[in-house]
C-alpha positions in Angstrom: 7.5 -2.8 -76.0 10.5 -1.8 -74.0 11.5 -0.9 -70.4 13.9 1.8 -69.4 14.5 3.9 -66.3 13.2 7.4 -66.3 16.0 10.0 -66.9 16.0 11.0 -63.3 14.7 8.6 -60.7 13.0 11.3 -58.7 14.3 12.3 -55.4 12.2 15.5 -55.3 11.0 14.5 -51.8 8.3 16.5 -49.9 7.9 15.1 -46.5 7.6 11.3 -46.6 6.8 9.9 -50.1 8.4 10.0 -53.5 7.8 8.5 -56.9 10.4 6.5 -58.9 9.3 6.3 -62.5 10.0 4.0 -65.5 8.1 3.8 -68.8 7.1 1.4 -71.6 5.5 2.1 -74.9 2.0 0.9 -75.8 0.1 1.9 -79.0 -3.5 1.9 -80.2 -5.3 1.9 -76.8 -7.8 4.7 -76.4 -8.6 4.0 -72.8 -8.8 1.3 -70.1 -10.6 0.9 -66.7 -8.1 -1.4 -65.1 -7.9 -4.9 -63.8 -10.5 -6.4 -61.5 -9.4 -9.7 -60.0 -12.6 -10.3 -58.1 -14.7 -10.5 -61.2 -16.5 -13.9 -61.1 -15.8 -14.6 -64.8 -12.6 -14.6 -66.8 -13.1 -11.0 -68.0 -10.7 -8.9 -65.9 -10.0 -6.0 -68.1 -12.1 -3.5 -70.1 -10.6 -1.6 -73.0 -12.4 0.8 -75.3 -11.8 2.5 -78.6 -14.4 4.8 -80.2 -18.0 3.5 -79.7 -17.0 0.0 -78.5 -15.7 -1.5 -75.4 -13.8 -4.8 -75.3 -13.8 -7.4 -72.5 -10.3 -8.9 -72.2 -9.0 -11.9 -70.2 -6.1 -11.8 -67.8 -3.7 -13.0 -70.5 -4.8 -10.0 -72.7 -7.0 -11.8 -75.3 -10.1 -9.9 -76.4 -13.1 -12.1 -75.4 -16.0 -9.9 -76.4 -16.6 -6.5 -78.1 -19.7 -4.5 -77.5 -21.2 -1.5 -79.4 -21.9 0.7 -76.4 -22.5 4.3 -77.5 -23.2 6.6 -80.4 -19.8 8.4 -80.6 -16.8 7.6 -78.5 -16.8 5.7 -75.2 -15.1 8.1 -72.8 -15.1 6.2 -69.5 -15.7 2.7 -68.1 -15.5 1.2 -64.6 -16.0 -2.2 -62.9 -17.9 -2.0 -59.6 -16.2 -3.0 -56.4 -17.3 -6.7 -56.4 -16.8 -7.2 -60.1 -20.4 -8.0 -60.9 -21.2 -5.0 -63.1 -19.5 -2.3 -65.2 -20.5 1.2 -66.2 -19.7 3.1 -69.3 -20.1 6.8 -70.4 -19.8 8.3 -73.8 -19.9 11.4 -76.0 -23.7 10.8 -76.5 -24.2 11.8 -72.9 -25.5 8.4 -71.9 -24.4 6.4 -68.8 -25.1 2.6 -69.1 -24.7 -0.3 -66.7 -23.7 -3.7 -68.2 -23.5 -7.2 -66.8 -20.2 -9.0 -66.5 -20.9 -10.7 -69.8 -21.5 -7.4 -71.6 -25.3 -7.4 -71.6 -27.0 -4.0 -71.2 -28.8 -3.8 -67.9 -30.0 -0.2 -67.8 -29.4 3.3 -69.1 -28.9 5.3 -65.9 -28.7 8.8 -67.4 -29.1 10.6 -70.7 -27.9 14.2 -70.9 -27.0 16.5 -73.7 -23.3 16.9 -73.0 -20.5 14.3 -73.1 -19.8 12.4 -69.8 -16.0 12.4 -69.5 -15.7 10.3 -66.3 -17.7 8.1 -64.0 -17.0 6.3 -60.6 -18.9 3.9 -58.4 -19.8 4.7 -54.8 -18.2 2.7 -52.0 -21.2 0.3 -51.8 -21.7 0.2 -55.6 -25.2 1.6 -55.0 -24.5 5.1 -56.4 -22.8 6.5 -59.4 -20.7 9.7 -59.6 -20.4 11.3 -63.1 -19.4 14.6 -64.7 -21.8 17.0 -66.3 -20.0 20.0 -67.8 -18.8 22.0 -64.8 -20.8 20.0 -62.4 -20.6 16.7 -60.5 -23.6 14.4 -60.1 -24.2 11.6 -57.6 -27.1 9.4 -58.8 -28.3 6.4 -56.7 -29.2 3.2 -58.6 -32.7 3.3 -57.0 -35.0 5.2 -59.4 -36.8 7.2 -56.8 -33.8 8.2 -54.7 -32.6 11.8 -54.5 -29.9 13.0 -56.9 -27.1 15.2 -55.5 -25.6 17.7 -57.9 -23.2 20.7 -57.4 -20.9 23.0 -59.4 -17.4 21.6 -58.9 -15.1 23.5 -61.2 -14.9 26.7 -63.3 -14.1 24.6 -66.4 -15.4 21.3 -67.7 -14.7 18.4 -65.2 -12.5 15.9 -66.9 -11.9 13.2 -64.3 -13.4 11.9 -61.1 -12.7 9.1 -58.6 -14.4 7.9 -55.5 -12.6 5.9 -52.8 -14.4 3.0 -51.1 -12.3 3.2 -47.9 -12.4 6.9 -46.9 -15.6 7.8 -48.9 -13.9 10.8 -50.4 -14.3 12.1 -54.0 -11.6 13.5 -56.3 -12.3 15.8 -59.3 -10.0 17.5 -61.9 -11.0 19.8 -64.7 -10.0 22.3 -67.4 -9.7 25.0 -64.8 -6.3 23.3 -64.0 -7.3 22.4 -60.4 -7.9 19.2 -58.6 -10.3 19.1 -55.6 -11.2 16.8 -52.7 -14.9 16.5 -51.7 -16.8 14.4 -49.2 -19.8 12.3 -50.3 -22.2 15.2 -49.5 -20.5 17.5 -52.0 -18.7 19.6 -49.4 -15.3 20.9 -50.5 -12.5 19.7 -48.4 -9.5 20.9 -50.5 -8.9 22.9 -53.6 -5.5 23.0 -55.2 -4.0 26.1 -56.7 -4.3 26.6 -60.4 -1.7 24.6 -62.4 -0.3 25.3 -65.9 -2.4 22.7 -67.6 -5.8 21.0 -67.2 -5.9 18.0 -64.9 -6.4 15.0 -67.2 -6.3 12.1 -64.8 -6.4 11.2 -61.1 -6.7 8.0 -59.1 -7.0 7.0 -55.4 -4.7 4.4 -54.0 -6.9 1.4 -52.8 -6.5 2.1 -49.1 -7.4 5.8 -49.5 -4.3 7.3 -47.9 -2.8 9.0 -51.1 -3.9 9.7 -54.6 -2.1 10.5 -57.9 -2.8 13.4 -60.3 -1.8 13.6 -63.9 -1.5 16.5 -66.3 0.7 17.6 -69.3 4.2 16.3 -68.5 3.2 16.1 -64.9 2.7 13.4 -62.3 1.9 14.4 -58.7 1.5 12.3 -55.6 -0.8 13.8 -52.9 -2.0 13.0 -49.4 -5.8 12.3 -48.9 -6.2 15.8 -47.5 -5.0 17.3 -50.7 -1.4 18.6 -50.2 1.4 17.3 -52.4 4.0 14.8 -51.4 6.0 14.7 -54.6 6.0 16.1 -58.2 7.6 14.5 -61.2 7.9 15.9 -64.7 8.1 13.0 -67.2 8.4 13.9 -70.9 5.2 12.0 -71.9 2.6 14.5 -72.9 -0.7 14.5 -71.0 -1.2 11.6 -68.6 -4.7 10.5 -69.7 -5.3 7.6 -67.3 -3.9 6.4 -64.0 -4.3 3.1 -62.2 -2.8 1.7 -58.9 -1.8 -1.9 -58.2 -3.9 -3.7 -55.7 -1.3 -3.3 -53.0 -0.9 0.4 -53.6 2.8 0.4 -54.2 2.9 0.8 -58.0 1.1 3.3 -60.3 0.6 2.9 -64.1 -0.2 5.9 -66.4 -1.3 6.0 -70.0 0.3 9.0 -71.7 -0.4 11.2 -74.7 2.8 10.1 -76.6 1.7 6.4 -76.6 3.9 5.4 -73.6 2.8 3.7 -70.4 4.8 4.9 -67.4 5.1 3.0 -64.1 5.8 4.8 -60.8 6.8 3.2 -57.5 6.2 4.8 -54.1 9.5 5.3 -52.2 10.8 7.5 -49.4 8.1 6.5 -47.0 8.9 7.4 -43.4 8.2 6.0 -40.0 9.2 7.3 -36.5 9.1 5.9 -33.0 10.9 7.3 -30.1 14.6 7.5 -31.1 14.3 5.5 -34.4 13.6 6.9 -37.9 13.0 4.4 -40.7 12.9 5.3 -44.4 12.0 3.2 -47.4 14.9 4.2 -49.7 14.0 1.8 -52.5 11.3 -0.7 -53.2 13.0 -3.4 -51.3 15.4 -1.5 -49.0 14.9 0.3 -45.7 17.3 2.5 -43.7 17.0 2.5 -39.9 18.6 5.4 -38.1 19.0 5.7 -34.3 19.1 9.4 -33.6 20.6 8.9 -30.2 23.9 7.6 -31.5 23.5 8.2 -35.3 23.8 4.4 -35.9 22.5 3.3 -39.3 21.2 -0.2 -40.3 20.1 -1.2 -43.8 17.3 -3.7 -44.2 17.0 -5.7 -47.4 13.9 -7.6 -48.5 13.4 -10.3 -51.2 10.2 -8.6 -52.5 8.9 -5.1 -52.6 7.6 -3.6 -49.4 3.8 -3.1 -49.3 3.1 -1.9 -45.7 5.1 -1.2 -42.6 4.4 -0.1 -39.0 6.8 0.9 -36.2 5.7 0.9 -32.6 6.2 -0.8 -29.2 9.9 -1.6 -30.0 9.0 -3.6 -33.1 9.0 -3.0 -36.8 6.5 -5.0 -38.8 7.0 -5.1 -42.6 4.7 -6.8 -45.1 6.0 -7.6 -48.5 4.1 -9.2 -51.4 4.9 -12.7 -50.1 6.2 -12.5 -46.5 6.0 -10.7 -43.2 9.1 -9.5 -41.3 9.1 -8.7 -37.6 12.1 -6.8 -36.2 12.9 -6.1 -32.6 14.5 -2.6 -32.1 17.2 -4.2 -30.0 18.4 -6.4 -33.0 17.9 -5.3 -36.6 20.0 -8.2 -38.0 17.8 -11.3 -37.4 14.1 -10.7 -38.2 11.4 -13.2 -37.6 9.9 -14.1 -41.0 6.7 -15.9 -42.0 4.7 -16.4 -45.2 1.5 -14.5 -46.0 -1.6 -16.1 -47.5 -2.4 -12.9 -49.4 0.0 -10.5 -50.9 -2.2 -7.4 -50.5 -1.8 -6.3 -46.8 -3.8 -3.1 -46.6 -3.3 -2.3 -42.9 -1.0 -3.1 -40.0 -2.0 -2.1 -36.4 0.3 -2.7 -33.4 -0.3 -3.2 -29.6 2.1 -4.0 -26.9 1.9 -7.8 -27.2 0.3 -8.4 -30.6 -0.1 -6.9 -34.1 -3.0 -7.1 -36.5 -2.7 -7.6 -40.3 -5.6 -6.8 -42.6 -5.7 -8.1 -46.2 -8.3 -8.8 -48.8 -9.3 -12.1 -47.1 -9.7 -11.1 -43.4 -8.1 -9.9 -40.1 -5.3 -11.8 -38.4 -3.7 -11.2 -35.0 -0.1 -12.3 -34.6 2.3 -12.3 -31.7 5.7 -10.7 -32.2 7.1 -14.2 -32.3 5.1 -14.8 -35.5 2.4 -17.1 -34.0 -1.1 -16.7 -35.3 -3.3 -15.7 -32.3 -6.8 -15.3 -33.8 -8.7 -14.4 -36.9 -12.1 -12.7 -36.1 -15.0 -13.3 -38.5 -18.3 -11.5 -38.8 -21.3 -11.5 -41.2 -20.8 -9.4 -44.3 -17.1 -8.8 -43.6 -15.2 -6.7 -46.2 -11.7 -6.5 -45.0 -10.6 -4.5 -48.2 -12.5 -1.4 -47.0 -11.1 -1.3 -43.4 -8.7 1.5 -42.3 -7.1 2.8 -39.2 -10.2 4.8 -38.3 -12.6 1.8 -38.5 -10.4 -0.8 -36.8 -8.6 -0.6 -33.4 -6.4 -3.0 -31.5 -5.4 -3.4 -27.8 -3.6 -6.1 -26.0 -6.8 -8.1 -25.4 -9.5 -6.6 -27.7 -10.2 -5.9 -31.4 -12.9 -3.4 -32.3 -14.3 -3.0 -35.9 -16.9 -0.6 -37.1 -19.5 -2.4 -39.1 -19.7 -1.2 -42.7 -23.2 -2.4 -43.1 -24.4 -0.3 -40.2 -22.0 2.4 -39.2 -23.7 2.9 -35.9 -22.5 -0.6 -34.8 -19.1 -1.4 -33.4 -18.2 -5.1 -33.3 -16.0 -6.2 -30.4 -13.8 -9.4 -30.3 -11.6 -11.0 -27.8 -8.0 -10.6 -29.1 -6.9 -14.1 -28.0 -9.8 -16.1 -29.3 -11.3 -14.0 -32.1 -14.7 -14.6 -30.6 -17.3 -11.9 -30.0 -17.1 -10.4 -26.5 -19.8 -11.3 -23.9 -23.1 -12.4 -25.3 -22.0 -11.4 -28.8 -24.1 -8.3 -28.8 -22.3 -5.4 -30.5 -21.9 -1.9 -29.2 -24.5 0.4 -30.9 -24.3 4.2 -30.9 -27.1 6.5 -31.7 -25.3 8.0 -34.8 -22.9 6.8 -37.4 -19.4 6.3 -36.1 -16.5 8.0 -37.9 -13.5 6.9 -35.8 -12.8 4.4 -33.0 -9.8 3.9 -30.7 -9.2 1.4 -27.8 -7.1 2.4 -24.8 -3.8 0.4 -24.5 -3.2 0.0 -20.7 -4.7 -1.6 -17.7 -6.7 -4.9 -17.1 -9.1 -6.1 -19.8 -12.1 -5.7 -17.4 -11.5 -1.9 -17.5 -10.9 -1.6 -21.2 -12.4 1.5 -22.7 -13.2 2.6 -26.3 -13.4 6.1 -27.5 -15.5 7.0 -30.6 -16.2 10.0 -32.7 -19.6 10.1 -34.4 -20.6 12.0 -37.6 -21.5 15.1 -35.4 -17.9 15.1 -34.3 -18.8 14.4 -30.7 -16.4 12.3 -28.7 -17.8 9.5 -26.5 -16.3 7.0 -24.1 -17.6 3.6 -23.0 -16.5 0.3 -21.5 -15.8 -2.6 -23.8 -16.8 -5.3 -21.2 -20.1 -4.3 -19.5 -21.0 -7.7 -18.1 -24.5 -8.0 -19.5 -25.6 -4.5 -18.5 -26.5 -1.9 -21.0 -23.3 0.0 -21.8 -23.0 3.5 -20.5 -21.8 5.8 -23.3 -20.7 9.1 -22.0 -19.9 12.2 -24.0 -16.5 13.8 -23.2 -16.0 16.3 -26.0 -17.5 18.0 -29.0 -16.1 19.2 -32.4 -13.3 16.6 -32.2 -11.7 15.9 -35.6 -8.9 13.5 -34.6 -7.8 11.5 -31.5 -5.2 9.1 -30.2 -4.5 7.2 -27.0 -1.1 7.4 -25.3 1.0 4.3 -25.7 1.9 3.9 -22.0 -1.0 5.4 -20.0 -4.8 5.7 -20.6 -4.5 9.4 -21.5 -6.4 10.6 -24.6 -5.6 13.5 -26.9 -7.6 15.1 -29.6 -8.0 18.0 -31.9 -11.0 19.8 -30.5 -12.2 22.8 -32.5 -8.6 23.5 -33.7 -7.2 23.1 -30.2 -5.1 20.3 -28.9 -7.0 18.9 -25.9 -5.6 16.2 -23.6 -8.0 14.2 -21.4 -5.6 13.3 -18.5 -8.1 10.8 -17.0 -11.1 10.4 -19.4 -12.6 7.5 -17.3 -13.4 10.1 -14.6 -16.7 10.6 -16.5 -17.9 7.3 -15.0 -17.0 8.3 -11.5 -17.6 12.0 -11.3 -18.5 13.7 -14.6 -18.4 17.2 -13.1 -14.6 16.6 -12.6 -14.0 16.0 -16.3 -13.5 19.7 -17.3 -10.9 20.0 -14.5 -8.8 17.2 -15.8 -8.2 18.7 -19.3 -5.0 20.2 -20.7 -5.6 22.5 -23.6 -3.2 24.1 -26.0 -4.5 27.0 -28.1 -4.3 26.8 -31.9 -1.7 29.5 -32.3 1.0 26.9 -33.2 -1.2 24.9 -35.5 -2.3 25.7 -39.1 -5.5 24.6 -40.8 -7.0 21.2 -40.0 -4.2 19.4 -38.0 -4.4 15.6 -37.7 -2.9 13.5 -34.9 -0.6 10.8 -36.1 0.4 9.3 -32.7 0.9 10.0 -29.0 4.0 8.4 -27.6 5.4 9.2 -24.2 5.0 12.9 -23.7 5.1 13.8 -27.4 2.1 14.2 -29.7 2.9 14.1 -33.4 0.5 16.1 -35.7 0.2 16.5 -39.4 -0.9 20.0 -40.4 -3.2 20.9 -43.3 -0.2 21.8 -45.5 1.6 18.5 -44.8 4.2 19.7 -42.4 4.8 17.8 -39.1 4.4 19.5 -35.7 5.5 18.0 -32.4 3.7 19.1 -29.2 4.8 18.1 -25.7 2.5 17.1 -22.9 3.5 17.4 -19.2 4.9 14.0 -17.8 3.1 14.1 -14.5 -0.3 12.6 -15.5 1.4 9.5 -16.8 3.3 9.1 -13.5 0.0 9.5 -11.7 -1.6 6.7 -13.8 1.4 4.5 -12.9 1.0 5.2 -9.1 -2.7 4.5 -9.3 -2.3 1.2 -11.1 0.3 0.1 -8.6 -1.7 1.3 -5.5 1.0 3.8 -4.5 -1.4 6.5 -3.1 1.2 8.2 -0.9 3.5 8.7 -3.9 0.5 10.0 -5.9 -0.2 12.6 -3.1 3.5 13.6 -3.0 3.5 14.1 -6.8 0.4 16.3 -6.7 1.9 18.4 -3.9 5.1 18.8 -5.8 3.4 19.7 -9.2 0.8 22.1 -7.6 -1.5 21.5 -10.6 -5.3 21.6 -10.1 -5.8 19.2 -13.0 -3.6 16.6 -11.3 -5.5 16.9 -8.0 -8.8 16.4 -10.0 -7.3 13.3 -11.7 -6.2 11.9 -8.3 -9.7 12.5 -6.9 -11.3 10.6 -9.7 -8.7 7.7 -9.6 -9.1 7.4 -5.8 -12.9 7.2 -6.0 -12.7 4.7 -8.8 -10.5 2.5 -6.6 -12.6 3.3 -3.4 -9.6 4.9 -1.7 -11.7 7.3 0.3 -8.9 8.9 2.4 -6.9 9.9 -0.7 -10.1 11.0 -2.5 -11.0 13.2 0.5 -7.6 15.0 0.4 -7.7 15.4 -3.3 -11.2 16.9 -3.3 -10.2 19.2 -0.5 -7.2 20.4 -2.6 -9.5 21.6 -5.4 -12.1 23.1 -3.1 -14.9 20.6 -3.6 -16.2 20.8 0.0 -19.7 19.2 -0.6 -17.9 16.1 -1.9 -15.6 16.0 1.0 -18.6 16.0 3.3 -20.2 13.2 1.4 -17.0 11.1 1.5 -17.0 11.6 5.3 -20.6 10.4 5.4 -19.6 7.3 3.4 -16.8 6.6 5.8 -19.3 6.7 8.7 -21.5 4.0 7.2 -21.9 1.0 9.6 -21.3 -1.8 7.0 -19.2 -2.4 3.9 -22.4 -2.9 1.8 -23.7 0.6 2.8 -20.3 2.1 2.1 -20.2 0.5 -1.3 -23.7 1.5 -2.1 -23.0 5.2 -1.3 -19.8 5.1 -3.4 -21.9 3.9 -6.3 -24.4 6.7 -5.5 -21.5 9.1 -5.6 -20.8 8.0 -9.2 -24.4 8.3 -10.2 -25.0 4.5 -10.3 -28.3 4.5 -8.5 -29.7 1.2 -9.7 -26.4 -0.6 -8.8 -26.4 1.0 -5.4 -30.0 -0.1 -4.7 -29.2 -3.7 -6.0 -26.2 -3.8 -3.6 -28.3 -3.0 -0.6 -31.2 -5.3 -1.5 -28.8 -8.2 -2.1 -27.3 -7.6 1.4 -30.8 -7.6 2.9 -30.6 -3.9 3.9 -34.2 -3.1 2.8 -34.6 0.1 4.8 -31.3 1.5 3.4 -32.5 0.8 -0.1 -35.8 2.6 0.6 -33.9 5.5 2.2 -31.7 5.9 -0.9 -34.8 6.4 -3.1 -36.3 8.8 -0.5 -33.1 10.9 -0.5 -33.4 11.1 -4.3 -37.1 12.0 -4.1 -37.8 8.8 -6.1 -41.1 8.4 -4.1 -42.8 5.8 -6.3 -39.8 3.5 -6.2 -39.5 3.9 -2.5 -43.1 3.0 -1.9 -42.8 0.0 -4.3 -39.9 -1.4 -2.3 -41.7 -0.8 1.0 -44.9 -2.6 -0.2 -43.0 -5.4 -1.8 -41.0 -6.2 1.4 -43.9 -5.3 3.7 -41.8 -2.8 5.8 -41.4 0.9 6.2 -44.5 1.9 4.3 -45.3 4.4 7.0 -41.7 5.8 6.7 -42.2 6.5 3.0 -45.6 8.1 3.6 -44.2 10.3 6.4 -41.2 11.6 4.4 -43.5 12.3 1.4 -46.0 14.2 3.6 -43.2 16.2 5.2 -41.8 17.0 1.7 -45.2 18.2 0.4 -45.8 20.3 3.5 -42.5 22.1 3.0 -43.6 23.3 -0.4 -47.3 23.8 0.5 -48.6 21.1 -1.8 -51.2 18.3 -1.4 -50.9 14.7 -2.3 -52.3 13.8 -5.8 -50.8 10.4 -6.4 -53.6 7.8 -6.1 -51.4 5.1 -4.8 -50.1 7.2 -2.0 -53.6 8.3 -1.2 -54.7 4.7 -1.1 -52.0 3.6 1.4 -52.4 6.8 3.5 -56.0 5.8 4.4 -54.9 2.5 6.0 -51.5 3.4 7.5 -51.0 5.6 10.6 -48.0 7.9 10.5 -46.2 8.1 13.9 -42.8 9.8 13.7 -41.7 8.3 17.1 -42.4 4.8 15.9 -40.7 5.5 12.6 -37.5 6.9 14.3 -37.5 3.8 16.6 -37.7 1.4 13.6 -34.9 3.3 11.7 -32.7 3.1 14.8 -33.4 -0.6 15.1 -32.5 -1.2 11.5 -29.2 0.7 11.9 -28.4 -1.2 15.1 -29.0 -4.5 13.3 -26.7 -3.4 10.5 -23.9 -2.4 13.0 -24.2 -5.8 14.7 -24.1 -7.7 11.5 -21.0 -5.7 10.3 -19.3 -6.3 13.7 -20.0 -10.1 13.5 -18.7 -10.2 9.9 -15.5 -8.3 11.0 -14.9 -10.8 13.9 -15.4 -13.8 11.5 -13.0 -12.3 9.0 -10.3 -11.7 11.7 -10.7 -15.3 13.0 -10.5 -16.7 9.5 -7.3 -14.8 8.8 
């Protein structure tokens, strides 16, 4: 066994990542399925040669050999929790074994050899090759089998990632392909010179490696290639990643084992560009003055994140936190686990995810919280299933993907009564907004139909209102400095200047959008971040595209948050943009700033709303005014509850009459023993207008014993309004005296 550097330590960089390769020699191993540290027994490695497989310990000693197949064993895999393994062979059989090598079942028996197998993300399904086809077979005997033609030649290798739920396949047609778990093709490579003999997902599902004759390629999860190396090793027959995803081992046709290390990763934030030049070295470049700093680490870099003026770097043993104002003195603290799989940043805190759990830290290195929940599997969390803001952590529940778990960022405890947020369909992606008070925190989610929804995180015991704000949305990101949301909607870049307007006046939502057509984007762009006025997108071919967004909406959000309504009006008059006026109208109504809202609605020609705002301003009491503002936003039950709590019974009844909610109006009148005749009179007038007769038994019952006299009704209404005015006047006097 020997170790030597590869003849050229590849700097064939495509975009952000490269491979640095070394190799050692290892003879007499036909195949291996890789380490599994979570196995509950000492067997951590499975090797096979011809018809047997061998269970080996971590120190490399063969503990047990099992005669598995008639003919050669072609593939073997541990499941994700290390409690079972599967083998496939030349005899066409697929067998499941216990951790001690005892046969549990024969899952399939077909006439042709099975060259490769993979477990599904929950270890409840098996993916295997069958000639030119791929087959997904659930472990339950009666469940439906999914099968499709994948390649024009025999399929040689497959892999299935537990984090992104995507499938890889490579075959004798010299192509590799990416599929979803329903068998839909997401990417197909061009035809290469030689058959694809190996491929493997990195554990976090962000990249994968492909091996062929004298070829090793690193690819993005969407399929395009980061880097290509040409080691003189013959065919690369098997590939395996380290648990932290920084190193790759490959078994080669000439008896060598090559090791590759991921380098040249790249991070950007505002005027800083950071590159991982070596395994333990980063270069920081300030593009404003071209200053360069070099950061050295004791151990290899596993994960890094750059945002909010801080760089967070996780190595195999420690975490380094740098402030962008000083790259010389990082804050350093030790890590419990050396396999950090995800780093998320917010303005005040950052979140580390490793194999053991989730941990929130301040930028001073202090542990803030560590949320826990039943059935937690931190190893399968990614940036689409976890989101962080300054006060909230959101996690999509893997056991039920319709459920979003919400935690307080400071305590790690479940929000409110501990009841999670439940959507009607499986959720694909979640994102918390980053600005504003915690009571107004919003979460955006994309479901499997690619519909975009918005809802409040803290709903104070009420049933959460989940509002749809977009369809055919494939990617999204919140702005770092204002609650502005951008997304790729049906190949267009759409920016929701004020998405929360859907809770105030949903008809305004289409008027607050900024849309860029897809002429400057290629196939399937993906949003990486939205910082300031710049949206960074990754296109389907791997290239980066930067798209600018007008700066005025962010200023408008700032003026609204600081109650500077005169400045907001001046900005809208200066910009002369209808979408800004629509945003201002929504913001003013949400903050109950009726005068500003009236002017903004007038600017966009919404005259009926202007009239209703004038009606609201004429209300005799604050309670009535608030109730009608709630009515304006469609919150009928809240409006009624506000009036009843203030003792304004007639006004609550009248609200339901105005909405033609006759039964509720009668119910309130009967319950409070007042204005029954008012409800009957308005209902009779309504029916006469349309030439209809009363059919409701309850109304007929009360009509027999109640006399309708419009003069008396009008007198009672005027008396109620007079009482309300007097009560409001007394309250105003008391308030002025108290002040």
